[in-house]
N, C-alpha and C positions, 0 to 999 in steps of 0.2 A: 497564555496558550501553551498547551503541552507540546513536548517534543516526542518523537517516536522512540519508544523504549527498545533498546537493542539487547539488554541483558535481563536476566531473571524473568523470562517469559513463562507463564504458567505451562507446565508440562503438557497438558491436554491440548492447549492451543498450539504449542510448538509442533506436536505430532500432527495436528490438523493441517498446519502450514506445509509440513513435509509431505503429507499425503496429497495436498493440492498440487505441489510442485511435481510430484511423481505422476499422479493421475492425469494432469493436464499437460504433461510433457513441457513444462516451462524450461526453455533453453538456459544454459549457464550464462550466455551473453546477457539475458534479461536480468538474471540475478546479480551480475556484475554492475549493471546500471542501477539496480536497486541499492546495492552496497555503496556506490558512489553518492547516490542521493542521500542515503542515511548518514554518510560521512559529513554532509553539510548541516547535520542536526536540524532538520526542517521542523518548523512549527506547524501543527495541525489543529484541526478543530476538536473541541471536547466531545462533539457529537460525530455522527457518521461522516467520513471523508474518503476521497479516493485520489490516487495519483496515476495518471496514464503514462505508460512507457510504450515503445514501438510494438512490442509483442505481448504485452500483458497489462493488466490494471491491478494495482495494489489497493485493497480496501481496508479501512480501519475505523476505529472508534476511539477517540481520545488518544492515549499514548500507545495503543496496541494495534498492530497489524492483525486483521481478522481473517483475510482470505486473499486469494489471487484469482482474477478472472482472465479469460481469454478475450482476444478481440471479438467484438460482436456481442458480448455480454454487456448488459446495461448496469452500471454501478449506481449506487444511491449515495446521497450526501453532498458534501461540498467538495468541489474539485480543488486540489492543491497544485499550484503552478511552481515553476522553478524558483521564483523569487518568494515562495511560500505564501503568497496571497491566496486567500480562499474566496471562492465564488459559489453561489448555489448551483446545484445540478442543472444542466441545460443552458447555462450562460457561458459562451466561449471565452 
């Protein structure tokens, strides 16, 4: 299983993520939670996945984070839990 890539992110994707943080007003506190999670080198699915935080959801595919959603937006893919287990969408 891949781990989330933190370096050498394609420039267009990096700009997209920055735009999402700015446009959706993602608070720094949520980005701190994301950084702590990334420090754990989580394993993720090779296909679409998402990780919920208290004020946002991170969505990705394989080793790349693809976007940030706000609460109320519905993510697609496998949910990533703290212990890095994956479950299909809709299963708690």
